[in-house]
Biotite code that builds the C-alpha atoms (Angstrom):
import biotite.structure as struc

atoms = struc.array([
    struc.Atom([0.000, 0.000, 0.000], chain_id="A", res_id=1, res_name="UNK", atom_name="CA", element="C"),
    struc.Atom([2.762, 2.420, 0.787], chain_id="A", res_id=2, res_name="UNK", atom_name="CA", element="C"),
    struc.Atom([4.866, 3.443, -2.184], chain_id="A", res_id=3, res_name="UNK", atom_name="CA", element="C"),
    struc.Atom([7.962, 1.493, -2.761], chain_id="A", res_id=4, res_name="UNK", atom_name="CA", element="C"),
    struc.Atom([11.105, 3.410, -1.863], chain_id="A", res_id=5, res_name="UNK", atom_name="CA", element="C"),
    struc.Atom([13.297, 4.360, -4.720], chain_id="A", res_id=6, res_name="UNK", atom_name="CA", element="C"),
    struc.Atom([15.967, 1.933, -3.652], chain_id="A", res_id=7, res_name="UNK", atom_name="CA", element="C"),
    struc.Atom([16.632, 0.303, -0.336], chain_id="A", res_id=8, res_name="UNK", atom_name="CA", element="C"),
    struc.Atom([20.143, -0.467, -1.393], chain_id="A", res_id=9, res_name="UNK", atom_name="CA", element="C"),
    struc.Atom([22.408, 0.493, -4.202], chain_id="A", res_id=10, res_name="UNK", atom_name="CA", element="C"),
    struc.Atom([24.592, -1.842, -6.240], chain_id="A", res_id=11, res_name="UNK", atom_name="CA", element="C"),
    struc.Atom([28.326, -1.454, -5.994], chain_id="A", res_id=12, res_name="UNK", atom_name="CA", element="C"),
    struc.Atom([29.174, 1.403, -8.287], chain_id="A", res_id=13, res_name="UNK", atom_name="CA", element="C"),
    struc.Atom([31.364, 0.244, -11.119], chain_id="A", res_id=14, res_name="UNK", atom_name="CA", element="C"),
    struc.Atom([32.000, 3.673, -12.589], chain_id="A", res_id=15, res_name="UNK", atom_name="CA", element="C"),
    struc.Atom([35.707, 4.186, -12.625], chain_id="A", res_id=16, res_name="UNK", atom_name="CA", element="C"),
    struc.Atom([36.331, 0.446, -12.687], chain_id="A", res_id=17, res_name="UNK", atom_name="CA", element="C"),
    struc.Atom([35.293, 0.217, -16.295], chain_id="A", res_id=18, res_name="UNK", atom_name="CA", element="C"),
    struc.Atom([37.714, 1.671, -18.764], chain_id="A", res_id=19, res_name="UNK", atom_name="CA", element="C"),
    struc.Atom([37.307, 2.369, -22.421], chain_id="A", res_id=20, res_name="UNK", atom_name="CA", element="C"),
    struc.Atom([40.386, 1.362, -24.329], chain_id="A", res_id=21, res_name="UNK", atom_name="CA", element="C"),
    struc.Atom([40.756, 2.994, -27.683], chain_id="A", res_id=22, res_name="UNK", atom_name="CA", element="C"),
    struc.Atom([42.872, 1.192, -30.222], chain_id="A", res_id=23, res_name="UNK", atom_name="CA", element="C"),
    struc.Atom([46.309, 2.733, -30.395], chain_id="A", res_id=24, res_name="UNK", atom_name="CA", element="C"),
    struc.Atom([48.655, 2.248, -33.276], chain_id="A", res_id=25, res_name="UNK", atom_name="CA", element="C"),
    struc.Atom([51.652, 0.338, -31.962], chain_id="A", res_id=26, res_name="UNK", atom_name="CA", element="C"),
    struc.Atom([54.618, 0.202, -34.286], chain_id="A", res_id=27, res_name="UNK", atom_name="CA", element="C"),
    struc.Atom([57.131, -0.877, -31.682], chain_id="A", res_id=28, res_name="UNK", atom_name="CA", element="C"),
    struc.Atom([58.484, -4.383, -32.134], chain_id="A", res_id=29, res_name="UNK", atom_name="CA", element="C"),
    struc.Atom([57.240, -7.072, -29.783], chain_id="A", res_id=30, res_name="UNK", atom_name="CA", element="C"),
    struc.Atom([59.137, -10.037, -28.428], chain_id="A", res_id=31, res_name="UNK", atom_name="CA", element="C"),
    struc.Atom([61.098, -11.742, -31.177], chain_id="A", res_id=32, res_name="UNK", atom_name="CA", element="C"),
    struc.Atom([60.901, -8.760, -33.457], chain_id="A", res_id=33, res_name="UNK", atom_name="CA", element="C"),
    struc.Atom([57.294, -9.337, -34.480], chain_id="A", res_id=34, res_name="UNK", atom_name="CA", element="C"),
    struc.Atom([54.936, -6.412, -34.658], chain_id="A", res_id=35, res_name="UNK", atom_name="CA", element="C"),
    struc.Atom([51.633, -6.315, -32.712], chain_id="A", res_id=36, res_name="UNK", atom_name="CA", element="C"),
    struc.Atom([48.729, -6.973, -35.065], chain_id="A", res_id=37, res_name="UNK", atom_name="CA", element="C"),
    struc.Atom([45.895, -4.472, -34.893], chain_id="A", res_id=38, res_name="UNK", atom_name="CA", element="C"),
    struc.Atom([42.367, -5.803, -34.690], chain_id="A", res_id=39, res_name="UNK", atom_name="CA", element="C"),
    struc.Atom([40.066, -5.143, -37.668], chain_id="A", res_id=40, res_name="UNK", atom_name="CA", element="C"),
    struc.Atom([38.168, -1.841, -37.554], chain_id="A", res_id=41, res_name="UNK", atom_name="CA", element="C"),
    struc.Atom([34.769, -3.536, -37.198], chain_id="A", res_id=42, res_name="UNK", atom_name="CA", element="C"),
    struc.Atom([35.980, -5.550, -34.215], chain_id="A", res_id=43, res_name="UNK", atom_name="CA", element="C"),
    struc.Atom([37.425, -2.463, -32.565], chain_id="A", res_id=44, res_name="UNK", atom_name="CA", element="C"),
    struc.Atom([34.141, -0.588, -33.014], chain_id="A", res_id=45, res_name="UNK", atom_name="CA", element="C"),
    struc.Atom([32.160, -3.479, -31.517], chain_id="A", res_id=46, res_name="UNK", atom_name="CA", element="C"),
    struc.Atom([34.455, -3.600, -28.488], chain_id="A", res_id=47, res_name="UNK", atom_name="CA", element="C"),
    struc.Atom([34.136, 0.164, -28.068], chain_id="A", res_id=48, res_name="UNK", atom_name="CA", element="C"),
    struc.Atom([30.337, -0.035, -28.225], chain_id="A", res_id=49, res_name="UNK", atom_name="CA", element="C"),
    struc.Atom([30.266, -2.849, -25.668], chain_id="A", res_id=50, res_name="UNK", atom_name="CA", element="C"),
    struc.Atom([32.448, -0.836, -23.283], chain_id="A", res_id=51, res_name="UNK", atom_name="CA", element="C"),
    struc.Atom([30.175, 2.200, -23.582], chain_id="A", res_id=52, res_name="UNK", atom_name="CA", element="C"),
    struc.Atom([27.091, 0.055, -22.963], chain_id="A", res_id=53, res_name="UNK", atom_name="CA", element="C"),
    struc.Atom([28.626, -1.445, -19.826], chain_id="A", res_id=54, res_name="UNK", atom_name="CA", element="C"),
    struc.Atom([29.550, 2.026, -18.614], chain_id="A", res_id=55, res_name="UNK", atom_name="CA", element="C"),
    struc.Atom([25.992, 3.297, -19.105], chain_id="A", res_id=56, res_name="UNK", atom_name="CA", element="C"),
    struc.Atom([24.552, 0.283, -17.289], chain_id="A", res_id=57, res_name="UNK", atom_name="CA", element="C"),
    struc.Atom([26.908, 0.870, -14.375], chain_id="A", res_id=58, res_name="UNK", atom_name="CA", element="C"),
    struc.Atom([25.901, 4.539, -14.173], chain_id="A", res_id=59, res_name="UNK", atom_name="CA", element="C"),
    struc.Atom([22.233, 3.589, -14.229], chain_id="A", res_id=60, res_name="UNK", atom_name="CA", element="C"),
    struc.Atom([22.742, 1.061, -11.438], chain_id="A", res_id=61, res_name="UNK", atom_name="CA", element="C"),
    struc.Atom([24.570, 3.535, -9.221], chain_id="A", res_id=62, res_name="UNK", atom_name="CA", element="C"),
    struc.Atom([22.070, 6.344, -9.752], chain_id="A", res_id=63, res_name="UNK", atom_name="CA", element="C"),
    struc.Atom([19.016, 4.174, -9.156], chain_id="A", res_id=64, res_name="UNK", atom_name="CA", element="C"),
    struc.Atom([17.706, 4.648, -12.698], chain_id="A", res_id=65, res_name="UNK", atom_name="CA", element="C"),
    struc.Atom([17.339, 0.925, -13.058], chain_id="A", res_id=66, res_name="UNK", atom_name="CA", element="C"),
    struc.Atom([15.027, 0.651, -10.071], chain_id="A", res_id=67, res_name="UNK", atom_name="CA", element="C"),
    struc.Atom([11.235, 0.941, -10.002], chain_id="A", res_id=68, res_name="UNK", atom_name="CA", element="C"),
    struc.Atom([9.835, 4.422, -9.720], chain_id="A", res_id=69, res_name="UNK", atom_name="CA", element="C"),
    struc.Atom([8.399, 5.655, -6.471], chain_id="A", res_id=70, res_name="UNK", atom_name="CA", element="C"),
    struc.Atom([4.777, 4.568, -6.884], chain_id="A", res_id=71, res_name="UNK", atom_name="CA", element="C"),
    struc.Atom([2.264, 6.985, -5.347], chain_id="A", res_id=72, res_name="UNK", atom_name="CA", element="C"),
    struc.Atom([-0.791, 6.005, -7.390], chain_id="A", res_id=73, res_name="UNK", atom_name="CA", element="C"),
    struc.Atom([-3.870, 6.333, -5.202], chain_id="A", res_id=74, res_name="UNK", atom_name="CA", element="C"),
    struc.Atom([-6.462, 6.747, -7.949], chain_id="A", res_id=75, res_name="UNK", atom_name="CA", element="C"),
    struc.Atom([-9.460, 4.527, -8.559], chain_id="A", res_id=76, res_name="UNK", atom_name="CA", element="C"),
    struc.Atom([-8.652, 1.989, -11.301], chain_id="A", res_id=77, res_name="UNK", atom_name="CA", element="C"),
    struc.Atom([-10.596, 2.639, -14.524], chain_id="A", res_id=78, res_name="UNK", atom_name="CA", element="C"),
    struc.Atom([-14.143, 1.337, -14.407], chain_id="A", res_id=79, res_name="UNK", atom_name="CA", element="C"),
    struc.Atom([-14.093, 0.555, -10.677], chain_id="A", res_id=80, res_name="UNK", atom_name="CA", element="C"),
    struc.Atom([-16.406, 2.134, -8.084], chain_id="A", res_id=81, res_name="UNK", atom_name="CA", element="C"),
    struc.Atom([-15.318, 5.251, -6.172], chain_id="A", res_id=82, res_name="UNK", atom_name="CA", element="C"),
    struc.Atom([-13.386, 4.835, -2.942], chain_id="A", res_id=83, res_name="UNK", atom_name="CA", element="C"),
    struc.Atom([-15.267, 5.102, 0.338], chain_id="A", res_id=84, res_name="UNK", atom_name="CA", element="C"),
    struc.Atom([-13.828, 7.238, 3.104], chain_id="A", res_id=85, res_name="UNK", atom_name="CA", element="C"),
    struc.Atom([-13.513, 5.893, 6.625], chain_id="A", res_id=86, res_name="UNK", atom_name="CA", element="C"),
    struc.Atom([-16.261, 7.224, 8.851], chain_id="A", res_id=87, res_name="UNK", atom_name="CA", element="C"),
    struc.Atom([-16.861, 5.657, 12.264], chain_id="A", res_id=88, res_name="UNK", atom_name="CA", element="C"),
    struc.Atom([-15.885, 2.082, 11.507], chain_id="A", res_id=89, res_name="UNK", atom_name="CA", element="C"),
    struc.Atom([-12.945, 0.091, 10.154], chain_id="A", res_id=90, res_name="UNK", atom_name="CA", element="C"),
    struc.Atom([-15.487, -2.209, 8.491], chain_id="A", res_id=91, res_name="UNK", atom_name="CA", element="C"),
    struc.Atom([-17.141, -0.750, 5.383], chain_id="A", res_id=92, res_name="UNK", atom_name="CA", element="C"),
    struc.Atom([-20.056, -2.719, 3.991], chain_id="A", res_id=93, res_name="UNK", atom_name="CA", element="C"),
    struc.Atom([-21.058, -1.225, 0.649], chain_id="A", res_id=94, res_name="UNK", atom_name="CA", element="C"),
    struc.Atom([-22.975, -4.388, -0.257], chain_id="A", res_id=95, res_name="UNK", atom_name="CA", element="C"),
    struc.Atom([-25.122, -4.435, 2.893], chain_id="A", res_id=96, res_name="UNK", atom_name="CA", element="C"),
    struc.Atom([-24.045, -8.020, 3.433], chain_id="A", res_id=97, res_name="UNK", atom_name="CA", element="C"),
    struc.Atom([-23.435, -7.852, 7.191], chain_id="A", res_id=98, res_name="UNK", atom_name="CA", element="C"),
    struc.Atom([-25.665, -7.687, 10.215], chain_id="A", res_id=99, res_name="UNK", atom_name="CA", element="C"),
    struc.Atom([-25.017, -4.554, 12.308], chain_id="A", res_id=100, res_name="UNK", atom_name="CA", element="C"),
    struc.Atom([-23.751, -6.613, 15.240], chain_id="A", res_id=101, res_name="UNK", atom_name="CA", element="C"),
    struc.Atom([-21.202, -8.364, 12.987], chain_id="A", res_id=102, res_name="UNK", atom_name="CA", element="C"),
    struc.Atom([-19.879, -5.043, 11.701], chain_id="A", res_id=103, res_name="UNK", atom_name="CA", element="C"),
    struc.Atom([-19.588, -3.714, 15.273], chain_id="A", res_id=104, res_name="UNK", atom_name="CA", element="C"),
    struc.Atom([-17.815, -6.832, 16.480], chain_id="A", res_id=105, res_name="UNK", atom_name="CA", element="C"),
    struc.Atom([-15.302, -6.793, 13.633], chain_id="A", res_id=106, res_name="UNK", atom_name="CA", element="C"),
    struc.Atom([-14.761, -3.051, 14.005], chain_id="A", res_id=107, res_name="UNK", atom_name="CA", element="C"),
    struc.Atom([-13.970, -3.514, 17.707], chain_id="A", res_id=108, res_name="UNK", atom_name="CA", element="C"),
    struc.Atom([-11.202, -5.991, 16.839], chain_id="A", res_id=109, res_name="UNK", atom_name="CA", element="C"),
    struc.Atom([-9.720, -3.588, 14.276], chain_id="A", res_id=110, res_name="UNK", atom_name="CA", element="C"),
    struc.Atom([-9.869, -0.715, 16.755], chain_id="A", res_id=111, res_name="UNK", atom_name="CA", element="C"),
    struc.Atom([-7.941, -2.702, 19.355], chain_id="A", res_id=112, res_name="UNK", atom_name="CA", element="C"),
    struc.Atom([-5.274, -3.536, 16.764], chain_id="A", res_id=113, res_name="UNK", atom_name="CA", element="C"),
    struc.Atom([-4.884, 0.166, 16.067], chain_id="A", res_id=114, res_name="UNK", atom_name="CA", element="C"),
    struc.Atom([-4.906, 1.292, 19.695], chain_id="A", res_id=115, res_name="UNK", atom_name="CA", element="C"),
    struc.Atom([-2.333, -1.358, 20.566], chain_id="A", res_id=116, res_name="UNK", atom_name="CA", element="C"),
    struc.Atom([-0.164, -0.064, 17.691], chain_id="A", res_id=117, res_name="UNK", atom_name="CA", element="C"),
    struc.Atom([-0.106, -3.482, 16.047], chain_id="A", res_id=118, res_name="UNK", atom_name="CA", element="C"),
    struc.Atom([-1.648, -2.565, 12.685], chain_id="A", res_id=119, res_name="UNK", atom_name="CA", element="C"),
    struc.Atom([-4.394, -0.584, 10.998], chain_id="A", res_id=120, res_name="UNK", atom_name="CA", element="C"),
    struc.Atom([-6.786, -3.020, 9.346], chain_id="A", res_id=121, res_name="UNK", atom_name="CA", element="C"),
    struc.Atom([-9.702, -2.119, 7.074], chain_id="A", res_id=122, res_name="UNK", atom_name="CA", element="C"),
    struc.Atom([-12.319, -4.582, 5.839], chain_id="A", res_id=123, res_name="UNK", atom_name="CA", element="C"),
    struc.Atom([-14.087, -3.341, 2.706], chain_id="A", res_id=124, res_name="UNK", atom_name="CA", element="C"),
    struc.Atom([-17.013, -5.220, 1.170], chain_id="A", res_id=125, res_name="UNK", atom_name="CA", element="C"),
    struc.Atom([-17.349, -3.714, -2.267], chain_id="A", res_id=126, res_name="UNK", atom_name="CA", element="C"),
    struc.Atom([-19.137, -5.041, -5.365], chain_id="A", res_id=127, res_name="UNK", atom_name="CA", element="C"),
    struc.Atom([-18.265, -3.995, -8.893], chain_id="A", res_id=128, res_name="UNK", atom_name="CA", element="C"),
    struc.Atom([-14.468, -4.095, -8.565], chain_id="A", res_id=129, res_name="UNK", atom_name="CA", element="C"),
    struc.Atom([-12.765, -5.341, -11.726], chain_id="A", res_id=130, res_name="UNK", atom_name="CA", element="C"),
    struc.Atom([-9.137, -4.708, -10.729], chain_id="A", res_id=131, res_name="UNK", atom_name="CA", element="C"),
    struc.Atom([-8.978, -6.054, -7.159], chain_id="A", res_id=132, res_name="UNK", atom_name="CA", element="C"),
    struc.Atom([-5.209, -5.934, -6.594], chain_id="A", res_id=133, res_name="UNK", atom_name="CA", element="C"),
    struc.Atom([-4.845, -2.342, -7.780], chain_id="A", res_id=134, res_name="UNK", atom_name="CA", element="C"),
    struc.Atom([-8.092, -1.327, -6.103], chain_id="A", res_id=135, res_name="UNK", atom_name="CA", element="C"),
    struc.Atom([-7.036, -2.631, -2.680], chain_id="A", res_id=136, res_name="UNK", atom_name="CA", element="C"),
    struc.Atom([-3.536, -1.154, -2.957], chain_id="A", res_id=137, res_name="UNK", atom_name="CA", element="C"),
    struc.Atom([-4.643, 2.245, -4.220], chain_id="A", res_id=138, res_name="UNK", atom_name="CA", element="C"),
    struc.Atom([-7.412, 2.351, -1.625], chain_id="A", res_id=139, res_name="UNK", atom_name="CA", element="C"),
    struc.Atom([-4.916, 1.860, 1.192], chain_id="A", res_id=140, res_name="UNK", atom_name="CA", element="C"),
    struc.Atom([-2.794, 4.701, -0.173], chain_id="A", res_id=141, res_name="UNK", atom_name="CA", element="C"),
    struc.Atom([-5.860, 6.899, -0.639], chain_id="A", res_id=142, res_name="UNK", atom_name="CA", element="C"),
    struc.Atom([-6.818, 6.339, 3.003], chain_id="A", res_id=143, res_name="UNK", atom_name="CA", element="C"),
    struc.Atom([-3.196, 6.945, 4.051], chain_id="A", res_id=144, res_name="UNK", atom_name="CA", element="C"),
    struc.Atom([-3.626, 3.759, 6.022], chain_id="A", res_id=145, res_name="UNK", atom_name="CA", element="C"),
    struc.Atom([-1.006, 2.835, 8.595], chain_id="A", res_id=146, res_name="UNK", atom_name="CA", element="C"),
    struc.Atom([0.929, 4.756, 11.201], chain_id="A", res_id=147, res_name="UNK", atom_name="CA", element="C"),
    struc.Atom([3.116, 7.566, 9.970], chain_id="A", res_id=148, res_name="UNK", atom_name="CA", element="C"),
    struc.Atom([6.827, 6.965, 10.117], chain_id="A", res_id=149, res_name="UNK", atom_name="CA", element="C"),
    struc.Atom([9.465, 4.626, 8.796], chain_id="A", res_id=150, res_name="UNK", atom_name="CA", element="C"),
    struc.Atom([8.462, 1.051, 8.034], chain_id="A", res_id=151, res_name="UNK", atom_name="CA", element="C"),
    struc.Atom([11.304, -0.279, 10.170], chain_id="A", res_id=152, res_name="UNK", atom_name="CA", element="C"),
    struc.Atom([10.045, 1.722, 13.147], chain_id="A", res_id=153, res_name="UNK", atom_name="CA", element="C"),
    struc.Atom([6.432, 0.554, 13.057], chain_id="A", res_id=154, res_name="UNK", atom_name="CA", element="C"),
    struc.Atom([5.094, 2.901, 10.380], chain_id="A", res_id=155, res_name="UNK", atom_name="CA", element="C"),
    struc.Atom([3.196, 1.979, 7.210], chain_id="A", res_id=156, res_name="UNK", atom_name="CA", element="C"),
    struc.Atom([1.525, -0.879, 9.068], chain_id="A", res_id=157, res_name="UNK", atom_name="CA", element="C"),
    struc.Atom([-1.758, -0.909, 7.164], chain_id="A", res_id=158, res_name="UNK", atom_name="CA", element="C"),
    struc.Atom([-3.697, -3.895, 5.821], chain_id="A", res_id=159, res_name="UNK", atom_name="CA", element="C"),
    struc.Atom([-6.703, -3.839, 3.483], chain_id="A", res_id=160, res_name="UNK", atom_name="CA", element="C"),
    struc.Atom([-9.054, -6.786, 3.127], chain_id="A", res_id=161, res_name="UNK", atom_name="CA", element="C"),
    struc.Atom([-11.178, -6.340, -0.004], chain_id="A", res_id=162, res_name="UNK", atom_name="CA", element="C"),
    struc.Atom([-14.208, -8.633, -0.258], chain_id="A", res_id=163, res_name="UNK", atom_name="CA", element="C"),
    struc.Atom([-16.088, -8.765, -3.567], chain_id="A", res_id=164, res_name="UNK", atom_name="CA", element="C"),
    struc.Atom([-19.458, -10.489, -3.176], chain_id="A", res_id=165, res_name="UNK", atom_name="CA", element="C"),
    struc.Atom([-20.092, -10.525, -6.940], chain_id="A", res_id=166, res_name="UNK", atom_name="CA", element="C"),
    struc.Atom([-16.772, -12.131, -7.930], chain_id="A", res_id=167, res_name="UNK", atom_name="CA", element="C"),
    struc.Atom([-15.581, -15.712, -8.041], chain_id="A", res_id=168, res_name="UNK", atom_name="CA", element="C"),
    struc.Atom([-12.375, -14.824, -6.185], chain_id="A", res_id=169, res_name="UNK", atom_name="CA", element="C"),
    struc.Atom([-13.949, -12.954, -3.296], chain_id="A", res_id=170, res_name="UNK", atom_name="CA", element="C"),
    struc.Atom([-10.957, -11.987, -1.138], chain_id="A", res_id=171, res_name="UNK", atom_name="CA", element="C"),
    struc.Atom([-7.995, -9.773, -1.965], chain_id="A", res_id=172, res_name="UNK", atom_name="CA", element="C"),
    struc.Atom([-5.470, -8.229, 0.415], chain_id="A", res_id=173, res_name="UNK", atom_name="CA", element="C"),
    struc.Atom([-2.951, -5.429, 0.278], chain_id="A", res_id=174, res_name="UNK", atom_name="CA", element="C"),
    struc.Atom([-0.483, -4.889, 3.110], chain_id="A", res_id=175, res_name="UNK", atom_name="CA", element="C"),
    struc.Atom([1.824, -2.019, 3.917], chain_id="A", res_id=176, res_name="UNK", atom_name="CA", element="C"),
    struc.Atom([5.593, -2.299, 3.860], chain_id="A", res_id=177, res_name="UNK", atom_name="CA", element="C"),
    struc.Atom([5.617, -1.846, 7.616], chain_id="A", res_id=178, res_name="UNK", atom_name="CA", element="C"),
    struc.Atom([4.316, -5.408, 8.001], chain_id="A", res_id=179, res_name="UNK", atom_name="CA", element="C"),
    struc.Atom([7.205, -7.390, 6.479], chain_id="A", res_id=180, res_name="UNK", atom_name="CA", element="C"),
    struc.Atom([6.796, -10.230, 8.959], chain_id="A", res_id=181, res_name="UNK", atom_name="CA", element="C"),
    struc.Atom([3.244, -10.825, 7.739], chain_id="A", res_id=182, res_name="UNK", atom_name="CA", element="C"),
    struc.Atom([3.939, -13.148, 4.832], chain_id="A", res_id=183, res_name="UNK", atom_name="CA", element="C"),
    struc.Atom([1.826, -14.000, 1.814], chain_id="A", res_id=184, res_name="UNK", atom_name="CA", element="C"),
    struc.Atom([1.650, -17.576, 3.085], chain_id="A", res_id=185, res_name="UNK", atom_name="CA", element="C"),
    struc.Atom([0.147, -16.425, 6.378], chain_id="A", res_id=186, res_name="UNK", atom_name="CA", element="C"),
    struc.Atom([-2.371, -14.229, 4.597], chain_id="A", res_id=187, res_name="UNK", atom_name="CA", element="C"),
    struc.Atom([-3.408, -17.119, 2.366], chain_id="A", res_id=188, res_name="UNK", atom_name="CA", element="C"),
    struc.Atom([-3.851, -19.272, 5.474], chain_id="A", res_id=189, res_name="UNK", atom_name="CA", element="C"),
    struc.Atom([-6.197, -16.625, 6.892], chain_id="A", res_id=190, res_name="UNK", atom_name="CA", element="C"),
    struc.Atom([-8.149, -16.568, 3.637], chain_id="A", res_id=191, res_name="UNK", atom_name="CA", element="C"),
    struc.Atom([-8.457, -20.338, 3.642], chain_id="A", res_id=192, res_name="UNK", atom_name="CA", element="C"),
    struc.Atom([-10.027, -20.187, 7.106], chain_id="A", res_id=193, res_name="UNK", atom_name="CA", element="C"),
    struc.Atom([-12.751, -17.850, 5.866], chain_id="A", res_id=194, res_name="UNK", atom_name="CA", element="C"),
    struc.Atom([-13.288, -18.737, 2.216], chain_id="A", res_id=195, res_name="UNK", atom_name="CA", element="C"),
    struc.Atom([-15.940, -21.428, 2.665], chain_id="A", res_id=196, res_name="UNK", atom_name="CA", element="C"),
    struc.Atom([-18.190, -18.986, 4.506], chain_id="A", res_id=197, res_name="UNK", atom_name="CA", element="C"),
    struc.Atom([-17.832, -16.428, 1.724], chain_id="A", res_id=198, res_name="UNK", atom_name="CA", element="C"),
    struc.Atom([-18.333, -19.066, -0.970], chain_id="A", res_id=199, res_name="UNK", atom_name="CA", element="C"),
    struc.Atom([-21.692, -19.920, 0.591], chain_id="A", res_id=200, res_name="UNK", atom_name="CA", element="C"),
    struc.Atom([-22.578, -16.219, 1.011], chain_id="A", res_id=201, res_name="UNK", atom_name="CA", element="C"),
    struc.Atom([-22.305, -16.337, 4.792], chain_id="A", res_id=202, res_name="UNK", atom_name="CA", element="C"),
    struc.Atom([-20.571, -12.980, 5.053], chain_id="A", res_id=203, res_name="UNK", atom_name="CA", element="C"),
    struc.Atom([-21.203, -12.560, 8.758], chain_id="A", res_id=204, res_name="UNK", atom_name="CA", element="C"),
    struc.Atom([-19.228, -15.659, 9.711], chain_id="A", res_id=205, res_name="UNK", atom_name="CA", element="C"),
    struc.Atom([-16.703, -15.042, 6.952], chain_id="A", res_id=206, res_name="UNK", atom_name="CA", element="C"),
    struc.Atom([-15.853, -11.559, 8.243], chain_id="A", res_id=207, res_name="UNK", atom_name="CA", element="C"),
    struc.Atom([-15.739, -12.752, 11.841], chain_id="A", res_id=208, res_name="UNK", atom_name="CA", element="C"),
    struc.Atom([-13.245, -15.484, 10.964], chain_id="A", res_id=209, res_name="UNK", atom_name="CA", element="C"),
    struc.Atom([-11.226, -13.179, 8.711], chain_id="A", res_id=210, res_name="UNK", atom_name="CA", element="C"),
    struc.Atom([-10.838, -10.513, 11.380], chain_id="A", res_id=211, res_name="UNK", atom_name="CA", element="C"),
    struc.Atom([-10.274, -12.979, 14.216], chain_id="A", res_id=212, res_name="UNK", atom_name="CA", element="C"),
    struc.Atom([-7.521, -14.840, 12.365], chain_id="A", res_id=213, res_name="UNK", atom_name="CA", element="C"),
    struc.Atom([-5.932, -11.585, 11.232], chain_id="A", res_id=214, res_name="UNK", atom_name="CA", element="C"),
    struc.Atom([-5.877, -10.354, 14.811], chain_id="A", res_id=215, res_name="UNK", atom_name="CA", element="C"),
    struc.Atom([-4.320, -13.579, 16.106], chain_id="A", res_id=216, res_name="UNK", atom_name="CA", element="C"),
    struc.Atom([-1.670, -13.658, 13.382], chain_id="A", res_id=217, res_name="UNK", atom_name="CA", element="C"),
    struc.Atom([-0.656, -10.020, 13.740], chain_id="A", res_id=218, res_name="UNK", atom_name="CA", element="C"),
    struc.Atom([-0.477, -10.203, 17.529], chain_id="A", res_id=219, res_name="UNK", atom_name="CA", element="C"),
    struc.Atom([1.585, -13.367, 17.347], chain_id="A", res_id=220, res_name="UNK", atom_name="CA", element="C"),
    struc.Atom([4.064, -11.638, 15.052], chain_id="A", res_id=221, res_name="UNK", atom_name="CA", element="C"),
    struc.Atom([4.130, -8.575, 17.289], chain_id="A", res_id=222, res_name="UNK", atom_name="CA", element="C"),
    struc.Atom([4.922, -10.691, 20.333], chain_id="A", res_id=223, res_name="UNK", atom_name="CA", element="C"),
    struc.Atom([7.727, -12.503, 18.516], chain_id="A", res_id=224, res_name="UNK", atom_name="CA", element="C"),
    struc.Atom([9.178, -9.159, 17.444], chain_id="A", res_id=225, res_name="UNK", atom_name="CA", element="C"),
    struc.Atom([9.077, -7.968, 21.044], chain_id="A", res_id=226, res_name="UNK", atom_name="CA", element="C"),
    struc.Atom([10.833, -11.105, 22.261], chain_id="A", res_id=227, res_name="UNK", atom_name="CA", element="C"),
    struc.Atom([13.527, -10.712, 19.614], chain_id="A", res_id=228, res_name="UNK", atom_name="CA", element="C"),
    struc.Atom([14.225, -7.137, 20.636], chain_id="A", res_id=229, res_name="UNK", atom_name="CA", element="C"),
])
């Protein structure tokens, strides 16, 4: 959800290590009186071009030009529904699929995760989304989800759960870079716990399981991080 940094590390700069050797006429005798044979002009030009190409690649690597751009796209993907602002709940049900008590229960779990500085989690039930990965990621950026600050210091700790009731693949997630310990495998495990409820249109139980398992996983990772420090 948070834009990727320009470059977390830079490759070893090779500028200055690469040299471009122009062909120099050498008329001095070599060992045994033989003269050094010059390479053909075409071969010399090819070698020169290769050296220049390597030099340009090295410059690009050292300046970060070869890395992905800093992605700040927070716009709605073309053809998808408008984003919904957070109001008084971390659970947004634009499909009216949940009972009020389910939404309150799930919201309470998300609020505790935020107040305990574990993560900021949003559950969005939204029909009509055709680009789920981009929609979830851009939505998190649009909300400015996650604590402010460096990812390594607990910032950018947002997580979006997008649920599409009118799609075959109903669940999509997007996590902030401040949750590196939350792996894709763990997120898929959470989805597997809830998917049967969603597949049978039982959104109340599906959301309860989704939020409960997310809470347990994130708190487990937070405790392990605390023990390690």
